[in-house]
C-alpha positions as protocol buffer text, in pm:
chain_id: "A"
residue {
  index: 1
  type: LYS
  ca { x: 0 y: 0 z: 0 }
}
residue {
  index: 2
  type: LYS
  ca { x: 286 y: 235 z: 82 }
}
residue {
  index: 3
  type: PHE
  ca { x: 414 y: 225 z: -277 }
}
residue {
  index: 4
  type: LYS
  ca { x: 85 y: 225 z: -470 }
}
residue {
  index: 5
  type: GLY
  ca { x: 125 y: 456 z: -771 }
}
residue {
  index: 6
  type: LYS
  ca { x: 485 y: 542 z: -679 }
}
residue {
  index: 7
  type: ILE
  ca { x: 701 y: 296 z: -872 }
}
residue {
  index: 8
  type: ASP
  ca { x: 838 y: 427 z: -1204 }
}
residue {
  index: 9
  type: SER
  ca { x: 1012 y: 115 z: -1328 }
}
residue {
  index: 10
  type: ILE
  ca { x: 942 y: -252 z: -1261 }
}
residue {
  index: 11
  type: LEU
  ca { x: 1192 y: -485 z: -1427 }
}
residue {
  index: 12
  type: ILE
  ca { x: 1140 y: -857 z: -1379 }
}
residue {
  index: 13
  type: ASP
  ca { x: 1297 y: -1178 z: -1506 }
}
residue {
  index: 14
  type: PRO
  ca { x: 1029 y: -1423 z: -1389 }
}
residue {
  index: 15
  type: PRO
  ca { x: 1037 y: -1802 z: -1403 }
}
residue {
  index: 16
  type: TYR
  ca { x: 993 y: -1925 z: -1760 }
}
residue {
  index: 17
  type: ASN
  ca { x: 778 y: -2232 z: -1686 }
}
residue {
  index: 18
  type: SER
  ca { x: 1070 y: -2424 z: -1837 }
}
residue {
  index: 19
  type: HIS
  ca { x: 1045 y: -2749 z: -1637 }
}
residue {
  index: 20
  type: ILE
  ca { x: 1423 y: -2741 z: -1591 }
}
residue {
  index: 21
  type: ASP
  ca { x: 1532 y: -2873 z: -1253 }
}
residue {
  index: 22
  type: TYR
  ca { x: 1900 y: -2773 z: -1231 }
}
residue {
  index: 23
  type: ILE
  ca { x: 1850 y: -2395 z: -1206 }
}
residue {
  index: 24
  type: GLY
  ca { x: 1806 y: -2393 z: -829 }
}
residue {
  index: 25
  type: TYR
  ca { x: 1440 y: -2291 z: -807 }
}
residue {
  index: 26
  type: LYS
  ca { x: 1101 y: -2436 z: -898 }
}
residue {
  index: 27
  type: ASP
  ca { x: 995 y: -2360 z: -1254 }
}
residue {
  index: 28
  type: SER
  ca { x: 699 y: -2589 z: -1321 }
}
residue {
  index: 29
  type: ASP
  ca { x: 371 y: -2724 z: -1177 }
}
residue {
  index: 30
  type: TYR
  ca { x: 227 y: -2391 z: -1061 }
}
residue {
  index: 31
  type: GLU
  ca { x: -65 y: -2449 z: -827 }
}
residue {
  index: 32
  type: SER
  ca { x: -327 y: -2270 z: -1038 }
}
residue {
  index: 33
  type: GLY
  ca { x: -130 y: -2266 z: -1364 }
}
residue {
  index: 34
  type: TYR
  ca { x: 159 y: -2048 z: -1481 }
}
residue {
  index: 35
  type: LEU
  ca { x: -55 y: -1772 z: -1633 }
}
residue {
  index: 36
  type: ASN
  ca { x: -263 y: -1735 z: -1316 }
}
residue {
  index: 37
  type: PHE
  ca { x: 61 y: -1723 z: -1117 }
}
residue {
  index: 38
  type: MET
  ca { x: 181 y: -1436 z: -1336 }
}
residue {
  index: 39
  type: LYS
  ca { x: -158 y: -1260 z: -1362 }
}
residue {
  index: 40
  type: GLU
  ca { x: -187 y: -1228 z: -983 }
}
residue {
  index: 41
  type: ARG
  ca { x: 152 y: -1059 z: -968 }
}
residue {
  index: 42
  type: LEU
  ca { x: 114 y: -837 z: -1274 }
}
residue {
  index: 43
  type: GLU
  ca { x: -218 y: -701 z: -1150 }
}
residue {
  index: 44
  type: ILE
  ca { x: -47 y: -589 z: -829 }
}
residue {
  index: 45
  type: ALA
  ca { x: 248 y: -457 z: -1028 }
}
residue {
  index: 46
  type: LYS
  ca { x: 22 y: -232 z: -1234 }
}
residue {
  index: 47
  type: GLU
  ca { x: -130 y: -84 z: -918 }
}
residue {
  index: 48
  type: LEU
  ca { x: 219 y: 4 z: -797 }
}
residue {
  index: 49
  type: LEU
  ca { x: 316 y: 190 z: -1115 }
}
residue {
  index: 50
  type: SER
  ca { x: 309 y: 567 z: -1136 }
}
residue {
  index: 51
  type: ASN
  ca { x: 119 y: 736 z: -1422 }
}
residue {
  index: 52
  type: HIS
  ca { x: 444 y: 744 z: -1620 }
}
residue {
  index: 53
  type: GLY
  ca { x: 567 y: 403 z: -1509 }
}
residue {
  index: 54
  type: PHE
  ca { x: 687 y: 98 z: -1702 }
}
residue {
  index: 55
  type: LEU
  ca { x: 676 y: -277 z: -1649 }
}
residue {
  index: 56
  type: VAL
  ca { x: 949 y: -473 z: -1830 }
}
residue {
  index: 57
  type: ILE
  ca { x: 938 y: -853 z: -1848 }
}
residue {
  index: 58
  type: ASN
  ca { x: 1212 y: -1084 z: -1974 }
}
residue {
  index: 59
  type: ILE
  ca { x: 1083 y: -1418 z: -2104 }
}
residue {
  index: 60
  type: ASP
  ca { x: 1172 y: -1693 z: -2353 }
}
residue {
  index: 61
  type: GLU
  ca { x: 966 y: -1819 z: -2644 }
}
residue {
  index: 62
  type: GLY
  ca { x: 781 y: -2079 z: -2435 }
}
residue {
  index: 63
  type: GLU
  ca { x: 549 y: -1829 z: -2264 }
}
residue {
  index: 64
  type: SER
  ca { x: 622 y: -1510 z: -2460 }
}
residue {
  index: 65
  type: ASN
  ca { x: 298 y: -1505 z: -2660 }
}
residue {
  index: 66
  type: ASN
  ca { x: 84 y: -1598 z: -2359 }
}
residue {
  index: 67
  type: LEU
  ca { x: 241 y: -1325 z: -2145 }
}
residue {
  index: 68
  type: PHE
  ca { x: 213 y: -1076 z: -2431 }
}
residue {
  index: 69
  type: LYS
  ca { x: -163 y: -1141 z: -2452 }
}
residue {
  index: 70
  type: LEU
  ca { x: -196 y: -1122 z: -2074 }
}
residue {
  index: 71
  type: CYS
  ca { x: -15 y: -787 z: -2063 }
}
residue {
  index: 72
  type: LYS
  ca { x: -233 y: -645 z: -2340 }
}
residue {
  index: 73
  type: SER
  ca { x: -543 y: -751 z: -2148 }
}
residue {
  index: 74
  type: LEU
  ca { x: -414 y: -564 z: -1841 }
}
residue {
  index: 75
  type: PHE
  ca { x: -262 y: -252 z: -2001 }
}
residue {
  index: 76
  type: GLY
  ca { x: -435 y: -229 z: -2342 }
}
residue {
  index: 77
  type: ASP
  ca { x: -298 y: -318 z: -2685 }
}
residue {
  index: 78
  type: ALA
  ca { x: -155 y: 28 z: -2752 }
}
residue {
  index: 79
  type: PHE
  ca { x: 54 y: 24 z: -2434 }
}
residue {
  index: 80
  type: VAL
  ca { x: 236 y: -307 z: -2477 }
}
residue {
  index: 81
  type: SER
  ca { x: 522 y: -395 z: -2712 }
}
residue {
  index: 82
  type: MET
  ca { x: 741 y: -702 z: -2757 }
}
residue {
  index: 83
  type: HIS
  ca { x: 1108 y: -688 z: -2847 }
}
residue {
  index: 84
  type: LYS
  ca { x: 1381 y: -945 z: -2904 }
}
residue {
  index: 85
  type: TRP
  ca { x: 1706 y: -985 z: -2712 }
}
residue {
  index: 86
  type: LYS
  ca { x: 1989 y: -1157 z: -2898 }
}
residue {
  index: 87
  type: LYS
  ca { x: 2117 y: -1387 z: -2626 }
}
residue {
  index: 88
  type: LYS
  ca { x: 2406 y: -1537 z: -2824 }
}
residue {
  index: 89
  type: HIS
  ca { x: 2688 y: -1344 z: -2991 }
}
residue {
  index: 90
  type: PRO
  ca { x: 3045 y: -1457 z: -3072 }
}
residue {
  index: 91
  type: TYR
  ca { x: 3194 y: -1132 z: -2939 }
}
residue {
  index: 92
  type: PHE
  ca { x: 3055 y: -1198 z: -2590 }
}
residue {
  index: 93
  type: ASP
  ca { x: 3047 y: -1577 z: -2585 }
}
residue {
  index: 94
  type: VAL
  ca { x: 3414 y: -1673 z: -2547 }
}
residue {
  index: 95
  type: ASN
  ca { x: 3327 y: -1886 z: -2239 }
}
residue {
  index: 96
  type: ARG
  ca { x: 2991 y: -2019 z: -2358 }
}
residue {
  index: 97
  type: VAL
  ca { x: 2900 y: -2369 z: -2239 }
}
residue {
  index: 98
  type: VAL
  ca { x: 2580 y: -2551 z: -2338 }
}
residue {
  index: 99
  type: LEU
  ca { x: 2446 y: -2702 z: -2015 }
}
residue {
  index: 100
  type: ASN
  ca { x: 2143 y: -2870 z: -2165 }
}
residue {
  index: 101
  type: PRO
  ca { x: 2219 y: -2992 z: -2519 }
}
residue {
  index: 102
  type: ASN
  ca { x: 1885 y: -3175 z: -2533 }
}
residue {
  index: 103
  type: LYS
  ca { x: 1696 y: -2847 z: -2506 }
}
residue {
  index: 104
  type: LYS
  ca { x: 1621 y: -2660 z: -2828 }
}
residue {
  index: 105
  type: GLN
  ca { x: 1889 y: -2392 z: -2869 }
}
residue {
  index: 106
  type: THR
  ca { x: 1753 y: -2051 z: -2969 }
}
residue {
  index: 107
  type: ASP
  ca { x: 1924 y: -1725 z: -3059 }
}
residue {
  index: 108
  type: TYR
  ca { x: 1670 y: -1492 z: -2900 }
}
residue {
  index: 109
  type: GLU
  ca { x: 1464 y: -1432 z: -2592 }
}
residue {
  index: 110
  type: TYR
  ca { x: 1193 y: -1169 z: -2558 }
}
residue {
  index: 111
  type: ILE
  ca { x: 1133 y: -845 z: -2371 }
}
residue {
  index: 112
  type: ILE
  ca { x: 775 y: -732 z: -2312 }
}
residue {
  index: 113
  type: ILE
  ca { x: 738 y: -365 z: -2223 }
}
residue {
  index: 114
  type: CYS
  ca { x: 414 y: -231 z: -2073 }
}
residue {
  index: 115
  type: LYS
  ca { x: 361 y: 140 z: -2015 }
}
residue {
  index: 116
  type: MET
  ca { x: 112 y: 364 z: -1845 }
}
residue {
  index: 117
  type: SER
  ca { x: -79 y: 650 z: -2007 }
}
residue {
  index: 118
  type: ASP
  ca { x: 184 y: 919 z: -1948 }
}
residue {
  index: 119
  type: SER
  ca { x: 493 y: 702 z: -2001 }
}
residue {
  index: 120
  type: VAL
  ca { x: 771 y: 829 z: -2230 }
}
residue {
  index: 121
  type: PHE
  ca { x: 1091 y: 635 z: -2298 }
}
residue {
  index: 122
  type: ASN
  ca { x: 1428 y: 796 z: -2236 }
}
residue {
  index: 123
  type: LEU
  ca { x: 1706 y: 752 z: -2491 }
}
residue {
  index: 124
  type: ILE
  ca { x: 1944 y: 465 z: -2424 }
}
residue {
  index: 125
  type: LYS
  ca { x: 2309 y: 395 z: -2504 }
}
residue {
  index: 126
  type: GLN
  ca { x: 2301 y: 142 z: -2788 }
}
residue {
  index: 127
  type: PRO
  ca { x: 2615 y: -72 z: -2805 }
}
residue {
  index: 128
  type: TYR
  ca { x: 2750 y: -166 z: -3148 }
}
residue {
  index: 129
  type: LEU
  ca { x: 3064 y: -322 z: -3293 }
}
residue {
  index: 130
  type: GLU
  ca { x: 3300 y: -133 z: -3522 }
}
residue {
  index: 131
  type: ASN
  ca { x: 3625 y: -300 z: -3628 }
}
residue {
  index: 132
  type: ASN
  ca { x: 3566 y: -550 z: -3348 }
}
residue {
  index: 133
  type: LEU
  ca { x: 3557 y: -269 z: -3091 }
}
residue {
  index: 134
  type: LEU
  ca { x: 3245 y: -215 z: -2879 }
}
residue {
  index: 135
  type: LYS
  ca { x: 3114 y: 141 z: -2903 }
}
residue {
  index: 136
  type: GLU
  ca { x: 2792 y: 321 z: -2806 }
}
residue {
  index: 137
  type: LYS
  ca { x: 2551 y: 568 z: -2957 }
}
residue {
  index: 138
  type: GLU
  ca { x: 2228 y: 729 z: -2840 }
}
residue {
  index: 139
  type: SER
  ca { x: 1921 y: 545 z: -2955 }
}
residue {
  index: 140
  type: GLY
  ca { x: 1556 y: 482 z: -2892 }
}
residue {
  index: 141
  type: ILE
  ca { x: 1430 y: 144 z: -2781 }
}
residue {
  index: 142
  type: PRO
  ca { x: 1532 y: -107 z: -3052 }
}
residue {
  index: 143
  type: GLU
  ca { x: 1316 y: -383 z: -3192 }
}
residue {
  index: 144
  type: VAL
  ca { x: 1612 y: -617 z: -3135 }
}
residue {
  index: 145
  type: PHE
  ca { x: 1849 y: -572 z: -2841 }
}
residue {
  index: 146
  type: ASP
  ca { x: 2181 y: -676 z: -2995 }
}
residue {
  index: 147
  type: CYS
  ca { x: 2527 y: -633 z: -2835 }
}
residue {
  index: 148
  type: PHE
  ca { x: 2377 y: -576 z: -2488 }
}
residue {
  index: 149
  type: GLY
  ca { x: 2550 y: -887 z: -2352 }
}
residue {
  index: 150
  type: THR
  ca { x: 2443 y: -1249 z: -2369 }
}
residue {
  index: 151
  type: THR
  ca { x: 2351 y: -1539 z: -2145 }
}
residue {
  index: 152
  type: SER
  ca { x: 2716 y: -1640 z: -2141 }
}
residue {
  index: 153
  type: SER
  ca { x: 2854 y: -1292 z: -2066 }
}
residue {
  index: 154
  type: ALA
  ca { x: 2604 y: -1262 z: -1779 }
}
residue {
  index: 155
  type: LYS
  ca { x: 2759 y: -1576 z: -1630 }
}
residue {
  index: 156
  type: ASP
  ca { x: 3102 y: -1419 z: -1678 }
}
residue {
  index: 157
  type: GLU
  ca { x: 2976 y: -1129 z: -1465 }
}
residue {
  index: 158
  type: ILE
  ca { x: 2858 y: -1378 z: -1201 }
}
residue {
  index: 159
  type: ASN
  ca { x: 3204 y: -1534 z: -1209 }
}
residue {
  index: 160
  type: ALA
  ca { x: 3370 y: -1195 z: -1160 }
}
residue {
  index: 161
  type: LEU
  ca { x: 3156 y: -1133 z: -851 }
}
residue {
  index: 162
  type: PHE
  ca { x: 3132 y: -1477 z: -692 }
}
residue {
  index: 163
  type: GLY
  ca { x: 3427 y: -1670 z: -836 }
}
residue {
  index: 164
  type: ARG
  ca { x: 3211 y: -1925 z: -1022 }
}
residue {
  index: 165
  type: ARG
  ca { x: 3009 y: -1900 z: -1344 }
}
residue {
  index: 166
  type: ASP
  ca { x: 2753 y: -2144 z: -1205 }
}
residue {
  index: 167
  type: TYR
  ca { x: 2698 y: -1958 z: -876 }
}
residue {
  index: 168
  type: PHE
  ca { x: 2364 y: -1846 z: -1020 }
}
residue {
  index: 169
  type: SER
  ca { x: 2221 y: -2025 z: -1323 }
}
residue {
  index: 170
  type: THR
  ca { x: 1993 y: -1773 z: -1493 }
}
residue {
  index: 171
  type: PRO
  ca { x: 2137 y: -1418 z: -1475 }
}
residue {
  index: 172
  type: LYS
  ca { x: 2073 y: -1141 z: -1725 }
}
residue {
  index: 173
  type: PRO
  ca { x: 2363 y: -926 z: -1852 }
}
residue {
  index: 174
  type: LEU
  ca { x: 2420 y: -605 z: -1662 }
}
residue {
  index: 175
  type: LYS
  ca { x: 2430 y: -388 z: -1976 }
}
residue {
  index: 176
  type: LEU
  ca { x: 2088 y: -509 z: -2090 }
}
residue {
  index: 177
  type: MET
  ca { x: 1927 y: -431 z: -1755 }
}
residue {
  index: 178
  type: THR
  ca { x: 2111 y: -99 z: -1720 }
}
residue {
  index: 179
  type: GLU
  ca { x: 1979 y: 28 z: -2053 }
}
residue {
  index: 180
  type: LEU
  ca { x: 1625 y: -97 z: -1986 }
}
residue {
  index: 181
  type: LEU
  ca { x: 1643 y: 92 z: -1659 }
}
residue {
  index: 182
  type: ARG
  ca { x: 1784 y: 403 z: -1832 }
}
residue {
  index: 183
  type: ALA
  ca { x: 1489 y: 394 z: -2073 }
}
residue {
  index: 184
  type: THR
  ca { x: 1225 y: 360 z: -1802 }
}
residue {
  index: 185
  type: SER
  ca { x: 1344 y: 561 z: -1502 }
}
residue {
  index: 186
  type: SER
  ca { x: 1444 y: 912 z: -1398 }
}
residue {
  index: 187
  type: LYS
  ca { x: 1715 y: 1017 z: -1154 }
}
residue {
  index: 188
  type: ASN
  ca { x: 1486 y: 997 z: -851 }
}
residue {
  index: 189
  type: SER
  ca { x: 1276 y: 693 z: -947 }
}
residue {
  index: 190
  type: ILE
  ca { x: 1188 y: 400 z: -726 }
}
residue {
  index: 191
  type: VAL
  ca { x: 1268 y: 76 z: -908 }
}
residue {
  index: 192
  type: LEU
  ca { x: 1121 y: -265 z: -824 }
}
residue {
  index: 193
  type: ASP
  ca { x: 1224 y: -620 z: -913 }
}
residue {
  index: 194
  type: PHE
  ca { x: 1012 y: -887 z: -746 }
}
residue {
  index: 195
  type: PHE
  ca { x: 1195 y: -1177 z: -915 }
}
residue {
  index: 196
  type: ALA
  ca { x: 1533 y: -1035 z: -819 }
}
residue {
  index: 197
  type: GLY
  ca { x: 1748 y: -1348 z: -863 }
}
residue {
  index: 198
  type: SER
  ca { x: 2113 y: -1243 z: -867 }
}
residue {
  index: 199
  type: GLY
  ca { x: 2029 y: -875 z: -810 }
}
residue {
  index: 200
  type: THR
  ca { x: 2124 y: -742 z: -1154 }
}
residue {
  index: 201
  type: VAL
  ca { x: 1856 y: -470 z: -1137 }
}
residue {
  index: 202
  type: GLY
  ca { x: 1992 y: -338 z: -807 }
}
residue {
  index: 203
  type: HIS
  ca { x: 2341 y: -338 z: -956 }
}
residue {
  index: 204
  type: ALA
  ca { x: 2209 y: -146 z: -1259 }
}
residue {
  index: 205
  type: VAL
  ca { x: 2054 y: 116 z: -1028 }
}
residue {
  index: 206
  type: GLU
  ca { x: 2391 y: 172 z: -863 }
}
residue {
  index: 207
  type: ILE
  ca { x: 2564 y: 206 z: -1200 }
}
residue {
  index: 208
  type: LEU
  ca { x: 2318 y: 464 z: -1332 }
}
residue {
  index: 209
  type: ASN
  ca { x: 2325 y: 664 z: -1009 }
}
residue {
  index: 210
  type: LYS
  ca { x: 2704 y: 686 z: -1027 }
}
residue {
  index: 211
  type: GLU
  ca { x: 2687 y: 781 z: -1393 }
}
residue {
  index: 212
  type: ASP
  ca { x: 2429 y: 1061 z: -1374 }
}
residue {
  index: 213
  type: GLY
  ca { x: 2436 y: 1160 z: -1006 }
}
residue {
  index: 214
  type: GLY
  ca { x: 2088 y: 1016 z: -958 }
}
residue {
  index: 215
  type: SER
  ca { x: 1923 y: 904 z: -636 }
}
residue {
  index: 216
  type: ARG
  ca { x: 1722 y: 609 z: -769 }
}
residue {
  index: 217
  type: LYS
  ca { x: 1617 y: 359 z: -504 }
}
residue {
  index: 218
  type: TYR
  ca { x: 1564 y: -11 z: -558 }
}
residue {
  index: 219
  type: ILE
  ca { x: 1338 y: -268 z: -396 }
}
residue {
  index: 220
  type: LEU
  ca { x: 1454 y: -623 z: -463 }
}
residue {
  index: 221
  type: ILE
  ca { x: 1240 y: -921 z: -368 }
}
residue {
  index: 222
  type: SER
  ca { x: 1389 y: -1267 z: -404 }
}
residue {
  index: 223
  type: ASN
  ca { x: 1283 y: -1612 z: -299 }
}
residue {
  index: 224
  type: SER
  ca { x: 1414 y: -1842 z: -27 }
}
residue {
  index: 225
  type: GLU
  ca { x: 1454 y: -2152 z: -247 }
}
residue {
  index: 226
  type: SER
  ca { x: 1817 y: -2266 z: -234 }
}
residue {
  index: 227
  type: ASN
  ca { x: 1869 y: -1961 z: -11 }
}
residue {
  index: 228
  type: ILE
  ca { x: 1892 y: -1746 z: -327 }
}
residue {
  index: 229
  type: CYS
  ca { x: 1801 y: -1423 z: -147 }
}
residue {
  index: 230
  type: ARG
  ca { x: 2070 y: -1441 z: 121 }
}
residue {
  index: 231
  type: ASN
  ca { x: 2342 y: -1621 z: -75 }
}
residue {
  index: 232
  type: VAL
  ca { x: 2306 y: -1445 z: -408 }
}
residue {
  index: 233
  type: THR
  ca { x: 2092 y: -1129 z: -410 }
}
residue {
  index: 234
  type: VAL
  ca { x: 2208 y: -986 z: -76 }
}
residue {
  index: 235
  type: LYS
  ca { x: 2567 y: -1097 z: -130 }
}
residue {
  index: 236
  type: ARG
  ca { x: 2585 y: -924 z: -469 }
}
residue {
  index: 237
  type: MET
  ca { x: 2465 y: -596 z: -320 }
}
residue {
  index: 238
  type: GLU
  ca { x: 2728 y: -632 z: -49 }
}
residue {
  index: 239
  type: LEU
  ca { x: 3001 y: -707 z: -302 }
}
residue {
  index: 240
  type: ILE
  ca { x: 2927 y: -387 z: -496 }
}
residue {
  index: 241
  type: ASN
  ca { x: 2914 y: -187 z: -169 }
}
residue {
  index: 242
  type: SER
  ca { x: 2549 y: -91 z: -206 }
}
residue {
  index: 243
  type: LYS
  ca { x: 2380 y: 52 z: 103 }
}
residue {
  index: 244
  type: PHE
  ca { x: 2051 y: -127 z: 171 }
}
residue {
  index: 245
  type: THR
  ca { x: 1819 y: -254 z: 439 }
}
residue {
  index: 246
  type: PHE
  ca { x: 1747 y: -628 z: 449 }
}
residue {
  index: 247
  type: LEU
  ca { x: 1398 y: -734 z: 555 }
}
residue {
  index: 248
  type: ASN
  ca { x: 1357 y: -1106 z: 613 }
}
């Protein structure tokens, strides 16, 4: 209730309903079905958003169309868009390992962006390669997020923080989340991630605040399965010297 109508940016990387058991948390057999599981949470999320707020959802192809339809039913067709994220790229994937060769390998995942009536995107810093050097230019939100890091480079970032690439199985790259946050927040925004996982959104808040002198605040909610909240989310915020309050 305290934050109703006050959150500018909600960025989530929810479970994918993937039925994969090695990722460290339950991702199948939802009590009332996956879509009902998500609908309950997205309805609350919309209530939390300010009039110029955004909800950003990362998802793979398995549930992308179902979630896209759900979001349009909640926000209206004109206020929802779906984009691709290129999750494999040879420039970033020097350490790539295929953990599940039996699973269909895809080049893209999806980003669903929902906005409120007064929402306006900020420009982002679009990475691109020139002579095998990574550069940046100002851009609007692209249809395809390319060169924003990959699944493999996100695990490299986990390795740099925790000393093991497999310390957390399903991270998103920091650059991708930083630019999504840049597009959907202002310097004094409150940012929420209620599937916080490894804490990438909190890390992105700290990066943007240092870059532009902002005072964005984050709320990260993570689960207790495999002690992910304490061992991963909280530990990451500690490792980057973020100042936060932990509520158990």
